C-alpha positions as a Markdown table, in Angstrom:
| # | Residue | x | y | z |
|---|---|---|---|---|
| 1 | Met | -73.5 | -61.8 | 50.6 |
| 2 | Arg | -72.0 | -58.9 | 52.2 |
| 3 | Lys | -71.8 | -60.9 | 55.6 |
| 4 | Leu | -70.1 | -63.9 | 53.6 |
| 5 | Ala | -67.5 | -61.7 | 52.2 |
| 6 | Leu | -66.7 | -60.1 | 55.5 |
| 7 | Ala | -66.7 | -63.7 | 57.2 |
| 8 | Ala | -64.4 | -64.9 | 54.3 |
| 9 | Ser | -62.2 | -61.8 | 54.8 |
| 10 | Gly | -62.3 | -62.4 | 58.6 |
| 11 | Met | -60.6 | -65.7 | 58.1 |
| 12 | Ala | -57.9 | -63.9 | 56.1 |
| 13 | Val | -57.3 | -61.5 | 58.6 |
| 14 | Thr | -57.1 | -64.4 | 61.3 |
| 15 | Leu | -54.5 | -65.9 | 59.0 |
| 16 | Ala | -52.5 | -62.6 | 58.6 |
| 17 | Leu | -52.6 | -61.9 | 62.5 |
| 18 | Thr | -51.3 | -65.6 | 62.8 |
| 19 | Ala | -48.6 | -64.8 | 60.5 |
| 20 | Cys | -47.5 | -61.8 | 62.2 |
| 21 | Gly | -47.4 | -63.9 | 65.7 |
| 22 | Gly | -45.4 | -71.4 | 66.6 |
| 23 | Asp | -41.7 | -78.2 | 63.8 |
| 24 | Gly | -42.4 | -79.2 | 60.4 |
| 25 | Glu | -40.1 | -81.4 | 58.3 |
| 26 | Thr | -36.6 | -80.0 | 57.8 |
| 27 | Ala | -35.6 | -79.2 | 54.2 |
| 28 | Thr | -32.6 | -81.0 | 52.9 |
| 29 | Gly | -29.4 | -78.8 | 53.2 |
| 30 | Leu | -28.9 | -76.1 | 50.4 |
| 31 | Ser | -26.1 | -73.7 | 49.8 |
| 32 | Gly | -28.3 | -70.8 | 49.2 |
| 33 | Gly | -28.2 | -68.0 | 46.7 |
| 34 | Gly | -24.9 | -66.7 | 47.7 |
| 35 | Ala | -22.5 | -65.9 | 50.6 |
| 36 | Gly | -24.5 | -65.6 | 53.8 |
| 37 | Thr | -27.9 | -66.7 | 52.4 |
| 38 | Phe | -30.0 | -69.7 | 53.6 |
| 39 | Gly | -31.7 | -72.4 | 51.4 |
| 40 | Asp | -33.1 | -74.0 | 54.6 |
| 41 | Leu | -35.9 | -72.4 | 56.5 |
| 42 | Gln | -35.0 | -74.1 | 59.9 |
| 43 | Gln | -31.4 | -72.6 | 59.5 |
| 44 | Leu | -32.8 | -69.2 | 58.8 |
| 45 | Val | -35.1 | -69.3 | 61.7 |
| 46 | Ala | -32.5 | -70.4 | 64.1 |
| 47 | Ser | -30.2 | -67.5 | 62.9 |
| 48 | Val | -32.9 | -64.9 | 63.1 |
| 49 | Gly | -33.8 | -66.2 | 66.7 |
| 50 | Asp | -30.2 | -66.2 | 67.9 |
| 51 | Lys | -29.7 | -62.6 | 66.8 |
| 52 | Ala | -33.2 | -61.3 | 68.1 |
| 53 | Glu | -32.4 | -62.9 | 71.3 |
| 54 | Gln | -29.1 | -61.0 | 71.5 |
| 55 | Val | -30.4 | -57.5 | 70.7 |
| 56 | Gln | -33.7 | -57.9 | 72.8 |
| 57 | Ser | -35.7 | -54.8 | 71.4 |
| 58 | Val | -37.1 | -53.6 | 68.2 |
| 59 | Lys | -39.5 | -51.1 | 66.8 |
| 60 | Phe | -42.0 | -52.0 | 64.2 |
| 61 | Asp | -44.7 | -50.6 | 62.0 |
| 62 | Ala | -47.4 | -52.5 | 59.8 |
| 63 | Glu | -50.1 | -51.7 | 57.2 |
| 64 | Met | -52.9 | -54.0 | 56.0 |
| 65 | Thr | -55.5 | -53.2 | 53.3 |
| 66 | Met | -58.7 | -55.3 | 52.6 |
| 67 | Leu | -62.1 | -54.5 | 51.3 |
| 68 | Gly | -61.2 | -50.9 | 50.8 |
| 69 | Met | -60.3 | -50.4 | 54.3 |
| 70 | Asn | -56.7 | -49.7 | 55.7 |
| 71 | Phe | -55.3 | -51.0 | 59.0 |
| 72 | Thr | -52.2 | -49.6 | 60.6 |
| 73 | Met | -50.1 | -50.4 | 63.5 |
| 74 | Thr | -47.0 | -48.9 | 65.2 |
| 75 | Gly | -45.0 | -50.1 | 68.3 |
| 76 | Gln | -42.0 | -51.2 | 70.1 |
| 77 | Ser | -40.9 | -54.1 | 72.1 |
| 78 | Arg | -38.5 | -55.2 | 74.7 |
| 79 | Met | -37.7 | -59.0 | 74.7 |
| 80 | Asp | -35.5 | -59.3 | 77.8 |
| 81 | Pro | -36.9 | -62.2 | 79.5 |
| 82 | Asp | -36.5 | -60.6 | 82.9 |
| 83 | Asp | -38.2 | -57.4 | 81.7 |
| 84 | Ile | -40.8 | -57.9 | 79.0 |
| 85 | Ala | -42.5 | -55.0 | 77.6 |
| 86 | Met | -44.5 | -54.0 | 74.6 |
| 87 | Ser | -46.5 | -51.0 | 73.4 |
| 88 | Met | -48.6 | -50.8 | 70.2 |
| 89 | Thr | -51.1 | -48.4 | 68.8 |
| 90 | Met | -53.6 | -49.7 | 66.1 |
| 91 | Ser | -55.9 | -47.6 | 63.8 |
| 92 | Met | -58.6 | -48.8 | 61.5 |
| 93 | Ala | -61.6 | -47.0 | 60.2 |
| 94 | Gly | -60.7 | -44.0 | 61.9 |
| 95 | Gln | -60.8 | -45.5 | 65.4 |
| 96 | Glu | -57.5 | -45.9 | 67.2 |
| 97 | Gln | -56.7 | -48.2 | 70.2 |
| 98 | Glu | -53.6 | -48.7 | 72.2 |
| 99 | Val | -52.0 | -51.5 | 74.3 |
| 100 | Arg | -49.3 | -51.5 | 76.7 |
| 101 | Ile | -47.6 | -54.4 | 78.4 |
| 102 | Val | -45.3 | -53.4 | 81.2 |
| 103 | Asp | -44.5 | -54.5 | 84.8 |
| 104 | Gln | -46.6 | -57.7 | 84.5 |
| 105 | Ala | -49.8 | -55.6 | 83.6 |
| 106 | Ile | -51.7 | -54.8 | 80.6 |
| 107 | Tyr | -53.2 | -51.4 | 79.7 |
| 108 | Met | -55.7 | -50.9 | 76.8 |
| 109 | Arg | -57.1 | -47.6 | 75.6 |
| 110 | Met | -60.2 | -48.2 | 73.1 |
| 111 | Pro | -63.0 | -46.2 | 71.9 |
| 112 | Asp | -65.8 | -45.9 | 74.4 |
| 113 | Ser | -64.0 | -47.6 | 77.1 |
| 114 | Gly | -63.0 | -46.8 | 80.7 |
| 115 | Glu | -64.5 | -43.8 | 82.1 |
| 116 | Pro | -64.5 | -39.9 | 81.7 |
| 117 | Gly | -61.2 | -38.5 | 81.9 |
| 118 | Lys | -59.8 | -42.1 | 82.5 |
| 119 | Pro | -59.5 | -43.8 | 79.0 |
| 120 | Trp | -57.3 | -46.6 | 80.2 |
| 121 | Gln | -58.3 | -49.9 | 81.7 |
| 122 | Lys | -55.7 | -52.1 | 83.6 |
| 123 | Gly | -55.4 | -55.9 | 83.7 |
| 124 | Asp | -53.2 | -57.6 | 86.4 |
| 125 | Met | -51.0 | -60.4 | 84.2 |
| 126 | Ser | -48.8 | -61.4 | 87.1 |
| 127 | Gly | -50.3 | -65.0 | 87.1 |
| 128 | Gln | -50.1 | -65.2 | 83.4 |
| 129 | Phe | -46.3 | -64.2 | 83.6 |
| 130 | Ala | -45.9 | -66.8 | 86.5 |
| 131 | Glu | -47.3 | -69.6 | 84.0 |
| 132 | Leu | -45.9 | -68.2 | 80.9 |
| 133 | Glu | -44.6 | -71.4 | 79.6 |
| 134 | Asn | -48.0 | -73.0 | 80.0 |
| 135 | Asn | -50.1 | -70.2 | 79.0 |
| 136 | Ala | -50.5 | -70.3 | 75.1 |
| 137 | Ser | -52.9 | -67.1 | 74.8 |
| 138 | Met | -50.4 | -65.1 | 77.0 |
| 139 | Ala | -47.4 | -66.3 | 75.0 |
| 140 | Ala | -49.1 | -65.6 | 71.8 |
| 141 | Leu | -49.9 | -61.9 | 72.8 |
| 142 | Leu | -46.5 | -61.3 | 73.9 |
| 143 | Glu | -44.8 | -62.9 | 70.9 |
| 144 | Ser | -47.3 | -61.3 | 68.4 |
| 145 | Tyr | -44.7 | -58.7 | 67.5 |
| 146 | Asn | -41.8 | -61.1 | 67.4 |
| 147 | Pro | -40.7 | -62.0 | 63.8 |
| 148 | Arg | -39.0 | -65.1 | 65.0 |
| 149 | Lys | -42.3 | -66.5 | 66.0 |
| 150 | Thr | -43.8 | -65.6 | 62.7 |
| 151 | Leu | -41.1 | -67.5 | 60.9 |
| 152 | Glu | -41.4 | -70.4 | 63.3 |
| 153 | Gln | -45.3 | -70.4 | 62.2 |
| 154 | Phe | -44.0 | -70.6 | 58.5 |
| 155 | Gln | -41.6 | -73.5 | 59.5 |
| 156 | Gln | -44.2 | -75.5 | 61.4 |
| 157 | Ser | -46.7 | -75.1 | 58.5 |
| 158 | Gly | -44.3 | -76.7 | 56.2 |
| 159 | Gly | -43.0 | -73.4 | 54.6 |
| 160 | Thr | -40.1 | -73.4 | 52.1 |
| 161 | Ile | -37.7 | -71.2 | 50.8 |
| 162 | Thr | -38.2 | -71.0 | 47.1 |
| 163 | Gly | -35.7 | -68.3 | 46.3 |
| 164 | Ser | -33.2 | -65.6 | 47.5 |
| 165 | Glu | -31.3 | -62.5 | 45.9 |
| 166 | Ala | -29.2 | -59.8 | 47.1 |
| 167 | Thr | -31.0 | -56.5 | 46.7 |
| 168 | Thr | -31.4 | -53.1 | 48.4 |
| 169 | Leu | -34.5 | -51.6 | 50.5 |
| 170 | Asp | -34.7 | -48.2 | 51.3 |
| 171 | Gly | -30.9 | -47.7 | 50.4 |
| 172 | Gln | -30.0 | -50.7 | 52.8 |
| 173 | Arg | -28.4 | -53.8 | 51.4 |
| 174 | Val | -30.5 | -56.7 | 52.2 |
| 175 | Thr | -31.2 | -60.4 | 51.2 |
| 176 | Leu | -34.8 | -60.9 | 50.0 |
| 177 | Tyr | -36.1 | -64.4 | 50.5 |
| 178 | Thr | -39.3 | -65.7 | 49.0 |
| 179 | Ile | -41.2 | -68.2 | 51.5 |
| 180 | Asp | -44.0 | -70.4 | 50.4 |
| 181 | Ile | -46.6 | -71.0 | 52.9 |
| 182 | Asp | -49.8 | -73.1 | 53.1 |
| 183 | Pro | -52.6 | -71.1 | 54.8 |
| 184 | Val | -54.4 | -74.3 | 55.9 |
| 185 | Glu | -51.3 | -75.7 | 57.5 |
| 186 | Met | -50.6 | -72.5 | 59.2 |
| 187 | Met | -54.0 | -72.5 | 60.8 |
| 188 | Lys | -53.5 | -75.8 | 61.9 |
| 189 | Ala | -50.2 | -75.0 | 63.3 |
| 190 | Ser | -51.6 | -72.0 | 65.2 |
| 191 | Gly | -54.0 | -74.2 | 67.2 |
| 192 | Glu | -57.1 | -72.1 | 65.5 |
| 193 | Glu | -60.3 | -74.1 | 65.5 |
| 194 | Met | -62.2 | -73.9 | 62.1 |
| 195 | Pro | -65.1 | -76.0 | 60.7 |
| 196 | Ala | -64.4 | -78.2 | 57.7 |
| 197 | Glu | -66.4 | -76.1 | 55.1 |
| 198 | Met | -64.1 | -73.0 | 56.3 |
| 199 | Met | -61.0 | -74.9 | 55.9 |
| 200 | Ser | -62.1 | -75.7 | 52.3 |
| 201 | Met | -62.5 | -72.1 | 51.6 |
| 202 | Met | -59.0 | -71.6 | 53.1 |
| 203 | Glu | -57.6 | -74.2 | 50.7 |
| 204 | Ser | -58.8 | -72.0 | 47.7 |
| 205 | Leu | -56.2 | -69.4 | 48.9 |
| 206 | Gly | -53.5 | -71.8 | 47.4 |
| 207 | Thr | -50.0 | -71.3 | 48.4 |
| 208 | Ile | -49.0 | -67.8 | 49.5 |
| 209 | Pro | -45.5 | -66.4 | 48.7 |
| 210 | Ala | -44.3 | -64.3 | 51.8 |
| 211 | Leu | -41.2 | -61.9 | 51.2 |
| 212 | Leu | -38.8 | -61.6 | 53.8 |
| 213 | Tyr | -36.0 | -59.0 | 53.9 |
| 214 | Leu | -32.9 | -59.7 | 56.1 |
| 215 | Asp | -29.9 | -57.2 | 56.8 |
| 216 | Ser | -26.4 | -58.1 | 57.0 |
| 217 | Glu | -26.9 | -59.2 | 60.5 |
| 218 | Asn | -29.6 | -61.6 | 59.5 |
| 219 | Leu | -32.3 | -59.6 | 61.3 |
| 220 | Pro | -35.7 | -58.8 | 59.6 |
| 221 | Val | -36.2 | -55.5 | 58.2 |
| 222 | Arg | -39.6 | -56.2 | 56.3 |
| 223 | Met | -42.0 | -59.1 | 55.8 |
| 224 | Glu | -44.8 | -58.7 | 53.4 |
| 225 | Phe | -47.4 | -61.0 | 51.7 |
| 226 | Glu | -50.7 | -60.7 | 49.7 |
| 227 | Met | -53.9 | -63.0 | 49.3 |
| 228 | Asn | -56.3 | -63.0 | 46.6 |
| 229 | Met | -59.7 | -63.9 | 48.2 |
| 230 | Asn | -61.8 | -63.9 | 45.1 |
| 231 | Asp | -62.0 | -67.7 | 45.0 |
| 232 | Met | -62.8 | -67.7 | 48.8 |
| 233 | Val | -65.6 | -65.4 | 48.4 |
| 234 | Arg | -67.0 | -67.3 | 45.2 |
| 235 | Glu | -66.8 | -70.5 | 47.3 |
| 236 | Ala | -68.8 | -68.9 | 50.2 |
| 237 | Ala | -71.4 | -67.6 | 47.9 |
| 238 | Glu | -71.8 | -70.8 | 46.1 |
| 239 | Ala | -72.0 | -72.7 | 49.4 |
| 240 | Ala | -74.9 | -70.2 | 50.7 |
| 241 | Gly | -76.7 | -70.1 | 47.3 |
| 242 | Glu | -76.1 | -66.3 | 47.1 |
| 243 | Glu | -74.9 | -64.0 | 44.3 |
| 244 | Ile | -71.8 | -62.0 | 44.5 |
| 245 | Pro | -72.8 | -58.2 | 44.5 |
| 246 | Ala | -71.9 | -56.2 | 41.4 |
| 247 | Glu | -69.7 | -53.9 | 43.6 |
| 248 | Val | -67.5 | -56.9 | 44.4 |
| 249 | Lys | -67.6 | -58.7 | 41.0 |
| 250 | Asn | -66.6 | -55.3 | 39.2 |
| 251 | Asn | -63.9 | -54.5 | 41.8 |
| 252 | Pro | -61.8 | -57.6 | 42.3 |
| 253 | Asp | -59.0 | -55.6 | 43.9 |
| 254 | Met | -61.4 | -55.3 | 47.0 |
| 255 | Leu | -60.8 | -58.9 | 47.7 |
| 256 | Thr | -57.2 | -58.7 | 47.5 |
| 257 | Met | -55.6 | -58.4 | 51.0 |
| 258 | Ser | -52.0 | -57.1 | 51.5 |
| 259 | Met | -50.1 | -56.7 | 54.5 |
| 260 | Ser | -46.4 | -55.4 | 55.1 |
| 261 | Gln | -44.7 | -55.1 | 58.4 |
| 262 | Asn | -41.3 | -53.2 | 59.0 |
| 263 | Tyr | -38.9 | -53.8 | 61.7 |
| 264 | Tyr | -36.2 | -51.1 | 62.8 |
| 265 | Asp | -33.8 | -49.8 | 65.4 |
| 266 | Trp | -32.9 | -53.3 | 66.4 |
| 267 | Gly | -31.2 | -53.2 | 69.7 |
| 268 | Gln | -31.9 | -49.5 | 70.5 |
| 269 | Pro | -33.2 | -48.6 | 73.9 |
| 270 | Val | -37.1 | -48.5 | 73.9 |
| 271 | Thr | -39.1 | -46.6 | 76.6 |
| 272 | Ile | -42.4 | -48.3 | 77.5 |
| 273 | Glu | -44.2 | -46.9 | 80.5 |
| 274 | Ala | -47.6 | -47.5 | 82.2 |
| 275 | Pro | -50.1 | -44.7 | 81.6 |
| 276 | Pro | -50.4 | -42.0 | 84.4 |
| 277 | Ala | -52.3 | -43.2 | 87.4 |
| 278 | Asp | -54.9 | -40.5 | 87.1 |
| 279 | Gln | -55.9 | -41.7 | 83.5 |
| 280 | Val | -56.5 | -45.3 | 84.5 |
| 281 | Ser | -60.1 | -46.4 | 85.0 |
| 282 | Ser | -61.3 | -48.0 | 88.3 |
| 283 | Thr | -63.0 | -50.4 | 86.2 |
| 284 | Pro | -60.3 | -53.4 | 85.6 |
| 285 | Leu | -59.8 | -54.9 | 82.3 |
| 286 | Glu | -61.3 | -58.3 | 82.1 |
| 287 | Gly | -60.3 | -61.4 | 80.6 |
| 288 | Phe | -56.6 | -61.2 | 81.7 |
């Protein structure tokens, strides 16, 4: 049963990472909850995209909890089409890995990788950059930190704005939007292949409300959502003819996954450099 719980949570993690990244029907025009707010998700996405393209850089951090585990991420990115770069550090279960994309190369530092004294591995990405528009996996990697792409995923999966209100966040005046998303449609929109029985389990998640906070410039400052996976795990257990272990039955919060991502320092200079050459392994990073 533990394997089933992990498999179900794995699908939820895939969904979460899809949401933290690609046109559904456009809602009819709405006036929104007040001056400067949006009732139409397509208009909101267009506005966020325009502003993000103007400022071209952002820093971010994220936290995800699931099955009693905690996953954290910090990073920064430069979205200038002529000088794309990104660095990101991720930590989970006491292990840390780091990714840098700079000068059309990718560098990764992972536990037990590289060679003694040279923890980084390098992969050449010049070919992928040359064919960026036709390279879906490359585009997904480079855009995984881009909130505009996350919102486009919401839009393409039929997401709708169900509420908006003026509020404050960490002392900053913001507009909070609630966006209902369909996890099944989001997975379909992402192009992820999933067996029919797993899609059925995804349906058990129901509609997931995502919270989006925009500042006065219509730039995201936080995005968060929560998924209850109890029904998903129960379906997985029934399909396999297994019992849900007491540790899960008695701790339903274990199967609630939450994720929040913060964006800050929009438009501020970012420094993203390749690791020192003497720390890069002679063994190339494969798969890129």
